[in-house]
N, C-alpha and C positions, 0 to 999 in steps of 0.2 A: 504495499500500499505507499507506502515511504518512497519506492524507486516513482511510485502510479504520479506522486504528489507534486518529486524532483522531474519528471519528466514534462508535467502540465508548465509546472511554473515555468522551462527552460520554452516549450514552445508558447506561450505567454506574452515574454521575451521576444524572444525573433520576432513576434509577428507589432510586437510596439515599436521593433526597433526599427520593420520594415515599414512603418506605418509612421516614425518617426523622422527616416529616409523621405519617403516620398512630397512630408512636408515642409522640406527644403532641409533639413540635417548633410552635411556632407559641402555645403556650399556652403564659402565666406560669402555673405552679400555687407552692401556699403552700413555704414550706420548712419542713424539720422543730420541731413542736409542743411544745413544752415550759408542762407545765400543775401549779400547785400544788394538791394538796388544796380543792375547795370554789372554783377557781379558774376563770377564765372567758378563755376564746384565738379573736377575732376574723382568721379566716382569708378570704383573698379568691383568687377562681378569673379571670383577664381570657385574655380572647383575642377577633381582632376576627367569627372566625368562629364563636363559642360562642353557640349560642341560649338552653341550660340543661344546671343541673346536681345530677348527686344526688350523695348522702355516706348511706355507711354505719361506725358506728365501731362495731365488736360487735356487740349486738343492736340498735341504735339509730338508727332512723333520721335522717338530721342533713340537716334544712335550706338550702339556701342558695335567697338574692333578687335577684332582680336589682339595682343599682345604677343600672344605666345602659345601654346599647348593649356588649354584650359583658363586662360587669361584674359578679361574683358575687362572694355573702359568706357567709358564714357561723359557726356558732360554737358554739365547743367549752365543756365544762362538768368537769369534774372533781368526783365526787361526795366532800362534805366524809370520809366513809371510805373512797372509795377507796386499792386498794391499788397502790401503788407499783411500776406496771411500763414495761416498753412493749412497746405495741398501733401499728398501722394505719389509717389514715384510707383510706377508700378512696372516692374519686372520680371519679366516670361523666360527663361533659362530651360533651355533643348537639352537634353544627355541625347548620346550617338543611339539610343538605342532607343531616342523615343518620347523619353518620358518629358513633359511637362511642370518645373518646379517655377511656381508665382513667392512673390513677393513684395508687399506696401513697402514704402521706403517714404520715410515723413522728409520730406519737406518745407521750411516755411523763410518767409523771403522777410528779410530786416529790411526799416528804412532805412534812408544813406542820405547825409545833410551833404547838400549841393551850396556849392556857390552861386550870388545869386547881385546881379548884376542892373542897371535902371538907363535909358539912356531915351533923349531924343534923337528923332531924322527929321527930313521934310516931310510934309504931310504927304506929297510925292511918292513919298517913298511905295510903297502899297497897292498905289494905284495900279490900274491891274487893266489893259487895250483886249479886248474881244481876242485880237491875235497874243498878246502875250497868255491867257488865260489857257487858248485850247493849247501853247508850247506848254504850260504845266500840264494840263491833261496829259497829256505827251507822254512830258516825265516820269511822272507818276505811274502811267502804267505802264512806260518798260521796266522801270526795277520792282513794282510790285511783280509782274511779270518773270523776272528773275528766279528775287525768290521765291514766287510760289511750285519752283520745281528744282529743287536739290539735288545733289547723285548723294546717293546712297555711301555709294563707297567712299572712303578716306584717304589721300592724296597729299593731304599732308604732314612730316613730320616732325616731331618737337627734335631742336628748341625752333620756331620762331624770331621773325628778325625784322628790327626798325626797317621803316620804310626808304626814313630816311633820317641821319646824324643827329639832328636837330633836335632842341631842344623843344618839350609844351611849351602856347602859348597860354596868355592866362586866361583865353577862350579854351577851358579845357570840359571834359565828358560829364555832360549832367547842367552842365550850366543852368540855373533858373534865369531866364531875360524877359523884364519888364520895359517894351518900347512904347512911347507916347503913353505909360499908362495903364498899357492891353497889358498879360501878360504868354506869353509867347510860348512856344514847345520848346523842352527843354535839347541843351545842344547832345545831338547823340552821337557823334563823333569829337574826336581828341586833335585838336587843330598844333598843324607840327611850324612850326616859323621859317620851309625854305625857302631863304629867295630865290626867284624867279629863274627857272634851267637849271632849278637842282634836277638831279636823275633820281628816278623816283623807281628802289625798288616794290619785288612781290616779296608777301613775307611770310609766302613759306607756297611752298608745288600749290600748282592746281588750272585749273579751268578759267579764261576768258571769256565770260557768262554775255559780258554789258562792254560796248567800248565806241561814248558816241557824247558831244557836245550835248548840252542843259543849259532852260532857261537858267534856275539854282545853282544847281550843282556845276554846270560849266565842262571842261575836258572832264571823262569821268572814264575812267575803266574799276567795274568788280570782279574782283575772281569768284569762284568759290570751289573750298576747299575739298567738297565732300562731306559726307556727312550733317548735312546741313547748315554747317558754317559758312561763312562770306566774309571776305573782306571790301574794301569801297576806298577807292583813290578819287578826289575831286579839284574840280580847278585848275587841273589839268594842261597849261601853255601846249603842250601838245602827247598826242598818240605813240605811241610806239612796236601795239599789239594791235590783234584781229580779232572779234570774236569766233570762239572758237579753238583758238587756241591757246593749244596746255603752258603753262612757265614754270619753268623749278627757282626753286628759293631764291632772288637773290636777284633776278631775271628785270632789265629795266621794263618801265610798265610807260614811261612818259616822261615829262620833267613838267618840274612845279611851275606856278603861275599863279593869276591872279583872273581866273575866267569864268564866268558866270554870277549871283551875286553877291559881289563881293567888293571888299576895297584896300584890298592890299594883298601882296604875294605871299604863298604857305599852303599847306595841304593837309587837305580834311582828309583823316585816314581815320574810317570805320567801319565797325566790326559787327557781324548779326548770328545770331548762335537761334536753331529754329523760334523763328521770326521775333526772336527777343534785341532791346536792341542792346549791345553791352559796350564796355571802355574797351577799346582795343589793346590798352595797356594792360588789361590783365590775357591778354596771350602769350606775353610775354614772363609775367608774374606769377601766373598761373599756373601753365600747360611746361613752362622749357625749365622752370625753376630755377630761372635767374635770375632774380627781382631786378627790377632799374627803377631806383624810386624817381617820383614822377617832378621836373625841377621847373622852373613857372622864367622868362624873363620880362623886358617889361614893356613889351607891348600890350596895349589895353585892346581887347576884346571886338571894343566899340568899334577898333579902326579896323577889324580884323575877318569883323564876323560877319553872316549875311543880316 
């Protein structure tokens, strides 16, 4: 009888162990993630039997890519205007035998304090003609088109590099602007004070999905780095790549300038991850493991920013 009891106990233990594995034991899932507005967080899922991992956060698909056998990494980004809220990242790991293991990871978006500036411009600054409005609609449609069709494959490889060696201007990422007493959209990129004619390099490998001239952005190049990550290079005086071209990290995309709705030469460098407008400097600080502190020069944002 004692032997039967021991056998029964062993059977129950084995069943419980199998159920535990099915629930996700054997896989190292991410810890809860904290994100400030406009910032990134890299996370990993590991497990010897894991063949692939998929993620969903809100309405956005989150791509995870293999870093090695049983090792997968992904990046989350909170929009510069994201509401501070607690949500869930849904992860699905698929094993080589076809079993799906699921995990919900808490993601907390926290508010971040951004600088604010207020200045006045001539009333004609916002006066648009029908022709101008049509140009603006064309610009908005062009950018929306490329952001709506990201490549799933990850082309980038850490580390990311600066597109120009120059310092950031006072008009930094996330700055809130009040023009003629009216609040405007937050600054969604990083302005680098590159003199006109400076060579602008690709921050990482990717595909040129937009190259053209626009009303607000001026000469523009957008790179798709795969996995729903894009970088933007705006106000160029010259574009040296064409749409559809594959570029390598450090390749020259064009020359900096003062085209579009600006009053001074500089490079607007932007980043977008799964439709979230994020600080491009985060690509250097959070992905490359090579922190670069933000330094500012004496250029006033109102002298440069559109």
